[in-house]
N, C-alpha and C positions, 0 to 999 in steps of 0.2 A: 504493500500499499504506500510506504514511504517512497519507494523507488518511482512510483507513478507521479509523485508530487514533485520530483526534481525537475527544475526548470531547464528547458533545452536551450542552448546558445549555439550549437553547431548543427547544420542541416546537411542533408544528403539530396543533391539534385539528381533525379533519375535520368535526365537527358531525353533525347528523342526516342531512344530504343535501349533495351537491355541486352540485345544480341551482341555478343563479343565480335563476331565476324563482320559486323557492320560499322565498328568504330573507326577503322582505318579509312574506308571509303567516305564515311561521313566527314571525318577530319579533313581529308583532301578536298572534297566537295566544298565544304564551308570556307577552307583557306582560300580556294579559287575565287568563290563568291566575295569574301571579304576584301581581298586585294583588288578585285574588279571594282567593287563599291568605292573603296578609298581612291583608286586611280580616277574613276568617273567623277566623283564628287569634288575631290581636291583639285583634279585637273580642270574642272569647269570653273572653280573659284580662281584658279591661276590665270585661265584665259581671260576671265572678266577683269582681273586686276591689271594684266599686261595690256589689254587693248583699250586705248582711250575711247574708242567708238562705242564701248560697251559700259562706259561710266554713265549709265542712265538709271532712273529708278527701277525700271523693269527687270534689268539685269543685277541691280543691287539687291533686289527681292529674291531673284533666282539664285544668287550667290549665298545669300543668307539661308534659303531652303536647303541648298547643297551642304552647308555646314551643319545644319540641324539633322540632316539625313546621316552625315558622317558621324556625328555624335551619337545618334540613336543606334546605329550599327555597331559602333565601338563600345557602347554600354553593355552589349549583349554578346556579340560573336566571340571576342577573345576569351570571355569567361567560359564559352562552350568549349574552346580548345582545351583550356585547363581541365575542365570536367572529363573530356575524352581521354586525355593523357594521364590524368591522376585517377587511378583506380578507386580511390576512397570517395571521390566526387563531393568532398566536404566544403561547406562555405559557412562562414560565421554569420550570426545575426546582423552585425554591423555592416559586413559586405553585402549581405542581402538588402538591407534597407538603402545602402549607398546605390546599389545597382538599380533598384527600382526608382530611386529618386532621380538619377540621371537620365533613365529611359523616359520616365514620366515628364521630365522637363523638356526633353527633345520633342517628344509627342505632342504635348500642349503647345509648344512654341510653333510647331509645324501647322496645327490647326489655324492659328492665328495669322501666320505668314500666308496660307492659302487664301484667307479672307483678304489680307492686304493685296495680294497679287490679283484677286478678282476685282477689287475696287480700282486697282491700277489699270486693268484692261477696260473696265467700264468708262473711266475717265479719258483713256487714250482713243477709244473707238466712238464712244457716244458724244464726247466733247473735245474733238481733236484740236480745235482752235484755242481752247482754254486750258489744254493739257499742260503746257509748260508752266502755267501759273498755279493750277490745281495740284499738280504733282511735281513738286521740286525735289532736288536731291536732299535738301534739308528736311522736308517733311517725310520723305522716304526713310531716312535715317531715324527719325523720331518714331515712325511706325515700326520699324524693325526693333528699336530699343524697347518699345512698349511690348511687343510680342515676346521678346526674350524675357522681359521682367515677369509678365504673367507666367510664362513657362517655367521660370525658376520658382515663383511663389506657390503655384498650385499644388505640386506634390508635397510641399512642406505639410499641408494639412493632413494628407493620408499618411505620411511618414510619422507625423506626430501622434496620430490615433493608433498606429501600431504599437505604441508603448503602453497602451492600456490592455494589450493582449499578452497572455502567457502561453508558452509552448511547453507542454509536459507529457503528452500522450505519444507523439510520434515526432520524429525529426526528418521524415521523409517528405521532400517536396516533389510531387509528381509532375515535374516540369523541367525544361532545359535551362530556365533562368528563374530568378526570384519574382515571378508574377504575382501580384498582390492578392488575387482571388484565390491562388493556390495556398498562400499562407493562411487565409481564412479557414480553409478546410482542415488544417491541422491544429487549430487554436484550442486550447482548453477553455478560454474565456469566450463567452457569447460574442460573435463578431457582427451581430445585426446591425449595430450603430455604424460600424466601419463600412459594412456592405451598402447601407442606406446612403451614407455620405457620399461614397464613391459614385453610387448609381445617380444621385442628384446632381453632382458636378459633372459627370460624364454626359448625362442627358442634356443639361443646360448648355455646357460648352459646345457639344456637338450640334444640338438644335439651333443655338445662336449663329455658330460660324457656318454651318451647312446651309441654313436658310439665307444668310447674307450672301453667300457664294452663289446660290441658285437664283436669287433676285438679281444679282449683278449680272450673271451670264444670260439670264433670260432677256434682260434689256439690251445686252450686247447682241444678242442673236437677232432681236428685232431691228437694231441699228444696222447690222451686217446686210440683212435682207433688203434694207432700203437703199443700200449703196448701189450706184449705177455701174461703177467700174468693176469688171470682172476680176481684174488683178488685185484691186483692194479687197474684194470679197474673199477670194482665195487666201490671201495673206492673213486676213483676220480670222477666217475659219481654221487655218493651220495653227496659229497660235493658241486660239481658244480650245480647240480639240485636244491639244497637248495638256492644257491646264485641266480640263474636264476629266480626262482619262486619269491623271494623277489624283484628282479629287475623288473620283468614283472608287479607285482601288483603296485609297486611304480610309475613307469614311465608311466604306462598305465593310472592311475588316474590323474597324473599331466598333461599329454599331453591333455586329454580331458578337463581338467579345464582351462588351461592357454594358449594352443597354437591351439587348434582346431579353425576353422573359426566360427566366431559368438559366442565366449565365453560369457557367461553371461545371455542370455535372458531367458532361462528356469530355473526359480528359484528352482523348485523342483528337477530337474535333477541336478543342480549345488550343491544343499544341499547334495544330495546322494553322489556325487563324493568326496565333501569335507568331509563328514562323514567318508567315506572309508579311505581316506589318513590321516586324523587328529586322528581318533579313532581306526579303524579296523586294519590298517597296523602296528602300534606300538604294538597292541596286538598280532598279528600273528607272527611278526618277530622272538622274542626269542624262539618260539616253532618250528618254521620252521627251524632255525639254530641248534636247540638242540636235537630234538626228534630222529634224525637219526645219531647223533654225539656221537660215543662211548667214546670219550675222556671226553666230557661234562657230559654225563651219569655216567662215571666212577667217576668223580669228585663229582657229586651229591651223589652217593652212599657213598663215603668216608665222606662227610659232615654229612649225615644222621647217619652213624654209630658212628661218633665222638660225635655229640652233642645229639642224641637221644638214644644212646646205644642200649640195648637189647630190647627196646621197639618195634623196628621194626626188622623183620627177613629178612635180605638181602642175597640172595643166592650168 
């Protein structure tokens, strides 16, 4: 009886699978994904920094989103490597809270950056003549700062509430990282208050940001359809379709993870949702935003010409 009352301070992350034969292939796969994610996001930031033509609010927001994606992936994936290599798969309560905090900060920041990017496209397409006045670099920097400030403050609430919980029954977290809902399932203290608070905040943040984004892009769509120039319509559709694809992937997985009724019981399904928004979305975003963007591709060609010279033949 006394043993059961001993408070747990070390946890075991079960990972994606308990099959020993899958550990090496998983390690190699996630190593490739992580390196590609870092090259894609940090490379995009580098291109925006190096090319003066990209020193505009739109690319300032895109660079900030790339940084948030890099932070999001780095808060989870390196720890997955440690869990795969370390047979004990142990993580302390402090490390667990820190990992959740940094991931939660990145995810919340991304929500608000996507809102800022939607407003930027609305201002650029619906009011092109007023755009330089409405969206200056100074205002852009302020909006980015506010997004990151909210991102850093929001998880503090949930990490603070974790201190009211005790863990004495089990130290096994059925996940590949310290996902907060998984911690609730092994708590000896009733986590109902924690679950209610995270549901309210997740629902409010997602409802506000998603609604704002949809309203902005709906108005953008009507403005695009009114354009007489086929070239203008094509360019606007190209930019907005990339934004909407990123928004759909991000909010779709977050909604199913934190807001859908009965969040949490299906461990395998929750792992797949978590894998998508912690690992796959940060990998896809820089390519979604860059591959059809002529300005970014142009900046990439310039960098290749400058640093690699005649080793590459660039048309």
